[in-house]
Every structure is written in C-alpha cells, then in structure tokens.
C-alpha positions in Angstrom: -0.4 0.0 -0.1 1.2 3.8 -0.3 1.8 5.4 3.2 3.3 8.5 3.7 6.1 8.1 6.6 8.2 9.9 8.9 11.6 8.9 8.9 13.2 11.3 11.3 11.7 13.1 14.0 11.9 17.0 14.6 12.5 16.8 10.4 9.1 17.2 8.6 11.2 17.0 5.6 11.5 13.9 6.1 7.6 12.8 5.1 7.7 11.1 2.4 5.4 8.5 0.3 6.6 5.0 0.3 5.4 1.2 -0.4 5.1 -0.6 2.4 3.5 -3.6 3.1 -0.2 -3.8 4.3 -1.0 -3.8 7.7 -2.4 -7.7 9.2 -5.9 -7.8 9.8 -6.7 -10.0 13.5 -9.8 -10.8 15.3 -12.3 -7.8 15.9 -10.6 -5.3 13.7 -11.9 -4.0 10.2 -9.5 -2.7 7.3 -10.3 0.3 5.8 -9.7 1.5 2.0 -8.9 5.1 2.9 -10.4 7.6 1.1 -9.4 11.3 3.0 -8.1 11.5 6.5 -8.3 14.6 8.1 -5.3 16.5 9.3 -4.5 17.9 13.0 -2.6 20.2 15.0 -1.2 16.4 17.0 -0.2 14.6 13.4 2.5 17.9 13.4 3.3 17.7 17.3 4.2 13.3 16.7 6.4 14.0 14.0 8.4 16.8 15.4 8.9 14.5 18.6 6.7 16.9 20.8 3.6 15.0 21.4 2.3 12.1 24.1 2.1 9.2 22.0 6.0 8.0 20.6 5.2 5.6 17.9 8.7 3.5 16.7 10.3 5.0 13.4 9.5 5.4 11.1 5.9 6.0 11.7 2.4 6.5 9.3 1.1 10.3 11.0 -2.9 10.8 10.9 -5.3 10.4 13.7 -8.7 10.2 11.4 -9.8 8.8 8.4 -13.0 7.9 6.0 -13.2 4.9 3.7 -14.7 1.9 2.1 -14.6 -1.6 4.9 -12.1 -3.6 3.0 -12.2 -6.8 5.7 -13.7 -7.5 9.0 -11.9 -10.0 11.2 -14.0 -12.3 13.4 -16.1 -10.8 16.3 -16.9 -7.7 14.0 -20.8 -7.5 13.0 -21.3 -3.9 13.3 -20.1 -3.3 10.0 -19.6 -4.9 6.5 -17.5 -5.1 3.4 -18.2 -2.2 1.2 -19.8 0.0 4.1 -18.8 3.6 3.7 -17.1 4.4 7.6 -15.0 6.8 9.5 -13.0 6.4 12.7 -10.5 8.5 15.0 -6.7 6.0 14.5 -5.7 7.1 18.4 -2.0 6.1 17.0 -2.3 7.4 13.7 -1.6 5.9 10.5 -4.4 7.4 8.9 -2.0 8.6 6.1 -2.0 5.7 3.9 -4.0 4.0 1.2 -5.2 1.2 4.2 -5.3 1.2 7.8 -6.1 -1.9 10.2 -8.0 -0.7 13.1 -10.1 -2.0 16.0 -13.6 -2.3 14.9 -15.1 -0.7 17.9 -14.4 2.5 17.0 -15.3 2.2 13.4 -18.5 4.1 12.5 -20.5 3.9 9.5 -22.1 7.3 7.5 -25.1 8.6 6.1 -24.8 7.5 2.5 -24.9 11.4 1.5 -22.0 12.2 3.5 -18.5 12.4 1.1 -15.3 11.1 2.1 -13.4 14.7 2.8 -16.8 16.1 5.0 -16.1 12.6 7.1 -12.9 12.6 7.4 -12.9 16.1 8.9 -15.5 14.8 11.6 -14.5 12.5 14.2 -11.8 14.7 15.7 -13.2 17.5 15.8 -16.7 16.7 16.1 -16.0 14.0 18.8 -13.5 15.8 20.8 -16.1 18.8 21.4 -19.0 17.0 22.4 -16.7 14.5 24.8 -15.2 17.7 26.5 -18.7 20.0 26.5 -20.6 17.0 27.2 -18.9 13.9 28.9 -16.1 16.2 30.4 -17.4 19.6 31.1 -21.1 19.0 32.0 -22.3 21.6 30.1 -26.0 22.5 30.7 -28.7 24.7 28.7 -28.4 28.5 29.5 -24.8 28.3 31.0 -22.4 30.9 29.4 -19.7 29.0 27.2 -15.9 30.3 25.9 -14.3 28.8 23.0 -10.9 29.6 22.3 -9.3 29.5 18.5 -12.9 29.6 18.1 -12.2 29.1 14.1 -10.1 25.9 14.0 -11.5 22.4 13.2 -12.4 21.7 16.9 -13.1 25.3 18.0 -15.9 25.5 15.2 -17.5 22.3 16.3 -17.5 23.7 20.2 -19.5 26.5 19.0 -21.8 24.2 17.2 -22.2 21.7 19.9 -22.3 24.1 22.5 -25.8 25.3 20.7 -27.0 22.1 20.4 -26.5 21.8 24.3 -28.0 25.1 25.0 -25.4 27.3 26.1 -24.6 31.1 25.1 -21.3 30.8 23.1 -18.9 33.2 23.2 -15.9 32.6 20.6 -12.6 34.3 21.0 -10.2 34.9 17.9 -7.9 37.2 16.2 -9.2 39.1 13.8 -12.2 40.2 11.9 -12.5 37.7 9.0 -12.3 35.0 11.9 -14.7 36.5 14.0 -17.2 36.5 11.0 -16.9 33.2 10.7 -17.4 32.3 14.5 -21.0 34.3 14.5 -21.7 32.4 11.2 -21.1 28.9 12.3 -23.7 30.4 16.0 -21.5 32.3 18.2 -23.8 34.7 20.3 -20.6 36.8 21.3 -17.2 36.9 19.6 -14.4 38.8 21.5 -10.9 39.7 19.5 -8.3 38.5 21.8 -5.6 40.6 19.8 -7.4 44.1 19.8 -8.8 43.4 23.6 -8.2 42.5 26.8 -9.8 39.0 27.2 -10.4 39.2 30.9 -12.3 42.2 31.1 -14.0 41.7 28.0 -15.5 37.9 29.4 -16.5 39.8 32.7 -18.5 42.6 31.3 -20.3 40.1 28.8 -21.1 38.0 31.8 -22.0 41.2 34.0 -18.9 40.0 36.5 -20.2 36.8 36.9 -18.4 34.8 35.2 -17.9 32.2 32.6 -19.4 28.8 33.3 -16.9 26.6 30.6 -14.2 27.5 29.0 -13.1 25.0 26.1 -9.3 25.2 25.6 -7.7 24.5 22.6 -4.6 27.1 22.6 -3.0 27.4 26.5 -0.5 29.9 27.2 -1.9 33.0 28.1 -5.1 32.8 27.1 -5.8 30.3 29.4 -4.7 32.4 32.4 -7.1 35.0 31.3 -10.0 32.7 31.3 -8.8 31.3 35.1 -9.5 35.2 35.8 -13.2 35.7 34.0 -13.9 32.2 35.3 -17.5 32.4 37.6 -18.2 30.1 41.2 -17.7 26.9 40.1 -16.9 27.0 36.7 -15.3 24.3 34.5 -12.2 24.9 32.6 -11.8 22.1 30.0 -8.0 21.3 28.7 -8.1 20.6 25.1 -4.1 21.2 24.0 -1.9 23.6 23.6 -2.2 25.0 20.1 0.1 28.3 21.3 3.4 26.5 22.1 2.8 27.3 25.6 1.8 24.6 28.5 0.1 27.0 30.8 0.2 26.3 35.1 -2.9 27.2 36.3 -2.9 29.0 39.8 -3.9 26.7 42.8 -5.4 29.2 44.7 -7.6 30.9 42.3 -8.9 27.0 42.0 -9.5 27.0 45.4 -11.2 30.3 46.1 -13.3 30.2 43.2 -14.1 26.6 43.7 -13.7 25.7 39.7 -12.1 22.9 37.8 -9.7 21.8 35.8 -10.2 19.0 33.4 -8.4 17.5 30.9 -10.0 16.0 27.2 -8.3 13.2 25.4 -11.2 12.1 23.5 -8.2 9.9 21.2 -7.7 7.8 24.7 -11.2 7.4 25.9 -12.6 6.1 22.6 -10.1 3.3 22.2 -11.3 2.8 26.5 -14.7 3.1 25.7 -15.4 2.5 22.2 -18.7 1.3 22.1 -19.6 4.9 24.0 -17.8 6.5 21.8 -19.2 4.8 18.2 -22.9 5.5 20.2 -21.6 9.6 20.6 -20.7 9.7 17.0 -23.5 8.3 15.1 -25.8 10.7 17.6 -23.7 13.8 15.8 -23.9 12.5 12.5 -27.3 12.2 13.0 -27.5 15.9 13.8 -25.4 16.6 10.4 -28.2 14.7 8.4 -30.2 17.2 9.8 -28.3 20.1 8.7 -27.3 20.9 12.5 -23.3 20.8 11.7 -21.7 21.9 9.1 -17.9 20.7 9.1 -16.0 23.2 6.9 -13.3 21.9 4.8 -10.8 25.0 4.2 -8.7 23.2 1.6 -7.7 19.5 0.9 -4.4 18.3 -0.8 -3.3 14.9 -2.3 -1.1 12.7 0.1 1.7 13.8 -1.9 1.5 17.4 -0.6 0.9 16.7 2.9 3.6 19.2 4.4 1.5 21.8 2.3 -1.0 21.1 4.6 1.0 21.0 7.7 2.4 24.5 6.5 -0.9 25.7 6.4 -1.5 24.9 9.9 1.4 25.7 11.3 1.3 29.5 9.5 -2.3 29.4 11.4 -4.3 29.9 8.6 -6.5 27.2 8.9 -10.0 28.2 9.5 -12.1 24.9 9.7 -10.0 21.6 8.8 -7.5 20.2 6.1 -7.9 17.0 4.5 -5.6 14.9 2.7 -7.3 12.7 0.1 -5.8 9.5 -1.0 
C-alpha cells in the first residue's frame, strides 16, 4: 500500500510517500480502504516528537480517516465489507491507502456524506462533544467560551455548545475569524488580539464570570480565562496550540471552587469504543438534520501533506485540512 511516513522526528522534510506492506488484520479488527484523512495539529506534534504518543520509527501519521470497509475480522458485526465509514485512529496510521483499526471505533457514515467531510468529522466533533457534554457537563443556559474558535475543533465546539443550549462566546484573532465564528452560531465574539480577554469576558457576563471554557490553545489565553471564570466553572484543557503549557494558579482554583479538566477523546474512544461510537452516531444524525456543518478549509493529495502542515503551522486554517488518498 501507499503510505506517508515520517523517517526522522523533528524533520518534516523526512516525510515521504513509500510503498509498504499492508497491515495484518486480526480478530475484532477492520481494514479500511482510506479515501480521505483529516489533518490535525497533533499530527505535526507527533512528527516533531513533541506529542505524548511516540510511535516507533518510521511511522505513518494521521489520526482520522474515512473510507470503505475492505475486510472485517472475527467478532465484528456492526460493519461489513463495502460499508462507508469513519474512524479515529488514536495511534496514527491514517495517511495511507489502507489502515487496520479496532472494529469498535469504526462508525458508519450517512449515504449523503462525502469522504472529505467524513474525514473532517471524528476528531473535531468527537472532541467537542466529549469535552462539553461528558467532561464539562455543559447545561442549557450556561455560558461557554471557545478559544481558538475558528479552527476545526473550535467551530465544532461552537456548534455543539449551541446544540446543548449554551450561550457561546467565541474568542479568536481578527475580524475575518470573528465573522466566521458568528456564522457558525456564536452569540458573542471577542478579538483577543485587540481586546483584553479577561475584561471582555467579565463584561459579557455582568461580572459573574463564565461557566465553561473550551481551550485548545493554552498559554496566556488560559490564564485570562482563569481570571474570568465564575463560581464552580469548568476549564476544559483540550490542547496547547499556542505552544505554551499553562500552569494554573492553585489559589484561584481554591477560591473560585472551579475545576480544571483534561480532555483526551482519542484515549477515551479506545477504552470505551461502543460509547464513543454511539456519540459519533448521534452527531452524524445531527449532521443529516443540517445542524452541524464541518468546514473544509483546503484539501491536498497525500503527496502534498507537507503543504497541509504548513497551512496549520502558519495559523491560516479556518476549519479543517484534509488529505485525499
């Protein structure tokens, strides 16, 4: 099969498309012929050796795929050969023409969903819903702040927050990004390049503070939100796109009685695949009803993966990057 492999950690120039042996199918597994794969910031971190998961070298990046079931192992009954599916590949391997994954995390997609849209779905919407509902217990009427609001997972968090009945405040940099956040349902927007994030959030909540913060960015924006969070609020730690891991002040956690909560949907989906598949199936139903709109910023063929990485690194992406295979 064809696969994009990273040969040297820290050297994105070592990425190249190789011909490699197809992975062996075992019991309980599914072989997918990959048609498209989503590109995510953790893919870059993994190639740079900065991610918490470090596969043996050389390795195939790619955390989410969409395609057609080629073969199923013993014990798999919810999908069959020929089914159109998506999956979250926790240990990478998605940037290839084939991938073998545990059957439990493979989810059928609607007939009308194209493969590029499906490839942009599991990481963004799975992470957003898992964070807000399962980990953050976001309730109707509460105020949600979404940082990095126009990335793929940020836009998904806006939409999922609205589905859960929250008032959504989207934070991003620049008028173009704020307009996109409003288009995706944000009730209020904050330009954290031009405004003081802490003060603006306090103003928008009448001094009461926000209830839930969805943070895939980290750095100083996390700190600003800690100072704008309300009593018994929830800080959802999704990632560190800023490159800076924040260090929350324990005294503020104490006096505000708020929680700092980790969000790792990939690991959860492999520990509890049936639960995660049920959640994704519900989100796919919402897509069919027109309530969710994955946004493909650009797509590239597999051979141009480095161009997709460059778009993300330059912070130009508004939505999701996808590779076609």
